[in-house]
C-alpha positions in Angstrom: 18.6 8.7 -16.6 21.6 8.2 -14.6 20.0 9.0 -11.3 17.0 6.8 -11.9 13.2 8.0 -10.6 12.6 10.3 -8.3 10.8 7.9 -5.6 14.7 6.6 -4.7 15.2 9.9 -3.1 12.1 11.4 -1.6 11.2 8.1 0.2 14.7 7.4 1.3 16.5 9.0 4.6 20.1 8.2 3.0 19.2 10.3 -0.3 17.8 13.6 0.3 17.6 17.0 -1.3 18.0 20.4 0.1 14.8 22.4 -0.1 15.9 24.5 -2.5 17.1 21.5 -4.7 13.3 20.1 -4.2 11.7 23.2 -4.9 13.7 23.4 -8.2 12.6 19.7 -8.9 8.8 20.8 -7.9 9.0 23.1 -10.8 10.7 21.2 -13.3 7.7 18.7 -13.1 5.2 21.7 -13.3 6.6 23.0 -16.7 6.9 19.4 -17.7 3.3 18.9 -17.2 2.2 22.3 -18.4 4.0 21.9 -21.6 2.2 18.6 -22.2 -0.7 20.4 -21.4 -0.3 23.9 -23.2 2.6 23.5 -25.2 1.7 21.4 -28.0 -0.9 21.3 -30.9 -2.6 18.3 -29.1 -2.8 18.6 -25.3 -1.5 15.4 -23.9 -2.8 13.9 -20.9 -0.1 11.9 -19.0 -2.9 10.2 -16.6 0.3 8.4 -14.3 2.0 11.0 -12.6 4.0 9.8 -9.8 7.3 9.5 -8.3 8.4 6.8 -10.2 7.6 8.3 -13.7 9.9 11.3 -12.8 13.3 10.5 -13.7 16.5 12.5 -13.3 19.4 13.1 -15.3 22.9 13.5 -14.3 22.0 17.4 -13.0 19.1 16.0 -11.3 16.8 17.8 -13.7 13.5 16.1 -13.9 12.0 14.3 -17.0 8.1 13.2 -16.8 8.6 9.9 -18.3 6.3 6.7 -19.0 3.7 7.8 -21.5 1.8 4.2 -22.1 -1.4 5.7 -20.4 -1.2 9.2 -22.1 -3.7 10.5 -24.5 -4.1 13.3 -27.1 -6.7 15.5 -26.9 -7.7 18.8 -28.8 -6.5 21.9 -26.6 -9.7 23.4 -27.0 -11.6 20.4 -25.2 -12.3 20.1 -21.8 -14.3 16.6 -22.3 -12.4 13.8 -22.1 -14.4 10.4 -22.9 -14.8 7.9 -20.0 -12.9 5.3 -21.9 -10.0 7.3 -21.2 -10.3 6.4 -17.5 -6.8 5.2 -16.0 -3.6 5.4 -13.7 -2.2 4.3 -10.9 -4.2 3.7 -7.4 -3.5 6.4 -4.7 -3.1 9.5 -7.3 -6.0 8.8 -9.8 -8.2 12.1 -9.7 -11.9 11.4 -8.2 -13.5 12.4 -11.1 -11.8 9.1 -12.8 -14.3 7.4 -10.6 -17.2 9.2 -10.7 -18.5 12.3 -12.8 -19.9 14.2 -10.0 -16.3 15.3 -9.3 -16.2 17.0 -12.4 -15.2 15.8 -16.3 -11.7 13.9 -16.8 -9.4 17.0 -18.0 -6.0 18.4 -17.6 -6.8 18.9 -13.7 -6.8 15.1 -13.7 -3.1 15.4 -13.9 -3.1 18.1 -11.7 -4.6 15.9 -9.0 -2.1 13.5 -9.4 1.0 16.3 -9.3 -0.7 17.4 -6.0 -0.2 13.9 -4.6 3.5 14.2 -5.8 3.9 17.2 -4.6 2.7 16.4 -0.8 5.1 13.2 -1.1 8.0 15.1 -2.0 7.2 17.9 1.0 6.5 14.9 3.7 9.1 12.2 2.3 6.8 9.7 2.7 3.8 7.9 0.7 0.5 9.7 1.5 -0.8 6.7 3.1 1.1 5.0 5.5 -0.6 1.7 7.1 1.9 0.9 9.0 1.0 3.9 11.2 -2.2 2.1 12.3 -4.8 4.4 13.8 -2.4 7.2 14.4 -3.5 10.4 12.8 -0.7 11.0 10.8 -1.3 7.7 8.8 -2.9 9.6 6.2 -0.3 12.5 5.7 -2.7 15.3 3.5 -5.5 15.2 6.1 -2.6 15.5 9.0 -0.6 18.4 7.3 -4.0 19.9 6.4 -4.8 19.9 10.5 -1.5 21.2 11.4 -1.7 24.5 8.9 -5.2 24.9 9.7 -4.1 25.0 13.2 -1.6 27.8 12.7 -3.9 29.7 10.7 -6.4 29.7 13.8 -3.7 31.0 15.7 -2.8 27.7 17.9 0.5 27.0 18.2 1.7 24.2 16.1 5.4 23.2 17.0 5.4 20.7 13.5 4.5 24.1 11.4 6.9 26.3 13.2 9.7 23.9 12.4 8.7 23.2 9.0 10.9 25.1 6.1 9.1 27.9 4.0 9.6 25.6 1.0 8.0 22.5 2.6 5.2 24.5 3.8 4.4 25.7 -0.2 4.5 22.5 -1.3 2.2 21.4 1.2 -0.4 24.2 0.6 0.1 23.8 -3.1 -0.6 19.8 -3.2 -3.6 20.6 -1.0 -4.7 23.1 -3.3 -4.0 20.6 -6.2 -6.0 17.2 -4.6 -9.4 19.5 -4.3 -12.1 16.5 -4.9 -14.0 18.7 -7.7 -11.8 19.4 -10.4 -13.0 22.7 -11.0 -11.1 23.7 -7.7 -8.1 22.8 -8.6 -5.6 25.4 -10.5 -4.4 24.7 -13.6 -0.5 23.7 -14.1 0.0 27.4 -15.3 -1.5 28.5 -12.2 0.2 26.3 -10.3 4.0 27.1 -11.6 3.0 31.0 -11.0 2.1 30.2 -7.3 5.3 27.9 -6.7 7.5 30.9 -8.1 6.4 33.5 -5.8 6.9 33.4 -2.4 5.2 32.1 0.5 3.5 35.0 2.3 0.3 35.4 0.0 -0.5 31.5 -0.1 -3.9 31.1 1.1 -5.2 27.7 2.4 -7.8 25.7 0.3 -10.7 23.9 1.6 -10.2 20.7 3.2 -10.3 18.1 0.9 -12.6 15.1 0.7 -10.3 12.9 2.5 -9.9 15.4 5.5 -13.7 16.0 6.1 -13.5 13.7 9.2 -10.5 15.7 10.6 -8.2 12.6 12.2 -9.2 10.0 10.4 -8.1 6.2 10.9 -6.0 5.0 8.2 -8.5 2.0 6.8 -11.1 5.1 6.1 -8.1 6.8 3.7 -8.3 3.7 1.6 -12.1 3.8 1.2 -11.6 6.0 -1.9 -8.6 3.6 -3.1 -11.2 0.3 -2.5 -13.4 1.7 -5.0 -10.7 2.2 -7.4 -9.3 -1.6 -7.4 -13.1 -2.5 -7.8 -13.2 -0.4 -10.7 -9.7 -1.7 -12.2 -11.3 -5.3 -11.8 -14.2 -4.4 -14.1 -11.4 -3.7 -16.7 -10.1 -0.3 -16.6 -6.4 0.5 -17.2 -4.9 1.0 -13.5 -1.4 0.3 -13.9 1.0 -1.7 -11.9 4.5 -1.7 -11.1 5.2 -4.0 -14.0 3.9 -1.4 -16.3 6.3 1.2 -15.2 9.5 2.4 -16.8 
């Protein structure tokens, strides 16, 4: 694709989109993933949704790419065998590690999409070890705290300065990264929310990573360290060398 991958734009101060354009790209990605889940005779589970795997054409229309980890399953099936566990650390849904969070399904892609949304909204990776013990080190936790402060009636300068589309992407992203798969929306529901206004958006429950409020960045990596351990046991965790 002539404009490369999405990560080159959302993580760069030099290359940036307007909020309207970013919202348009977000909807394009959501529709693409929803087509994989609902538009084919067999549902396609991608298992590796992340900025690097979203390619942009000459008009910045997004294309979901790199199907090296994807699997086909009958659309009526809600259960995916555990042997299908795969993905990139930082975007892998919790049920990939423990079935106590739910079954592996299309909702696993929803979780990855939620992490992608938060990165698009914040213009930064979700966990930044360079921030040390700063409360901003783990972006999903930090933005959840800022948004809930506003709901509680507190004055939050951060939220006051947020563009309404930025706020919408954050709230939808937080819904998508709910720890239990049953608490996440489907991709078709995500599209409906993204196409609607921001006035009726409800805040979700606090995600698992945010249970302690302002957490230390090392705590935010506790879950990813488990993923690394799992990958060392022979499961397929993609590396950068595997990317398109």
